[in-house]
C-alpha positions in Angstrom: 247.0 126.3 4.2 244.2 129.1 3.7 244.1 131.7 6.8 240.7 133.5 6.8 240.3 137.0 8.4 236.9 136.9 11.1 235.6 140.7 9.3 232.8 142.9 10.2 229.9 143.9 7.2 229.8 147.9 6.9 228.2 147.9 3.8 227.2 145.9 1.3 226.5 146.8 -2.9 225.5 143.4 -4.6 227.5 140.7 -3.9 230.3 143.6 -2.9 230.7 144.4 1.3 233.0 146.2 2.6 234.6 145.1 5.7 236.6 146.2 8.4 239.1 144.5 11.2 241.7 145.9 13.1 240.6 149.5 11.6 241.5 148.0 8.0 238.6 148.4 5.7 238.4 145.9 2.6 235.9 144.8 -0.3 235.5 141.9 -0.4 233.4 139.1 -2.6 229.9 137.7 -0.9 229.0 135.4 -4.2 230.0 132.3 -2.0 227.1 133.4 0.7 224.5 133.6 -1.8 222.4 130.4 -0.3 222.7 132.3 3.2 223.2 136.3 2.6 225.0 137.7 5.5 223.6 141.9 6.8 225.4 144.7 7.9 226.8 143.8 10.9 227.5 140.3 10.7 230.7 139.1 10.8 232.2 136.7 7.9 235.8 134.8 7.4 237.5 136.4 5.0 240.0 134.2 2.7 241.2 135.9 -0.9 239.2 138.3 -0.8 235.8 136.0 -0.6 233.0 135.1 2.5 233.0 132.0 3.2 231.5 132.1 6.2 229.2 133.6 9.0 230.5 133.6 12.2 229.6 134.8 15.5 231.0 137.7 17.1 232.4 136.0 20.2 234.0 133.9 17.5 235.6 136.5 15.6 236.7 138.1 18.5 238.2 134.5 19.0 239.8 134.2 16.7 241.6 137.8 16.6 243.0 137.0 20.5 243.9 133.8 19.0 245.8 135.9 16.0 247.2 138.8 18.4 248.6 135.6 21.2 251.2 134.2 17.8 252.2 138.0 16.5 253.1 138.7 20.1 254.9 135.4 19.8 256.6 135.9 16.8 257.3 139.6 17.3 255.1 141.0 15.0 
């Protein structure tokens, strides 16, 4: 099973983007999205350091709400 985390793109340099979620920044590869390149401000799902697809802001927020609920239930 894979887990993808929604993050917002803050900057792009070639095929590398700096993305942020919950105050944490990560550099991620945009290689898999070359056919539909994302832009600064877009939300993307990140898995294993790769942006795997673009998502809407609403979907990104919903995913984080669900992750927060799961963490609250398991005491994280």
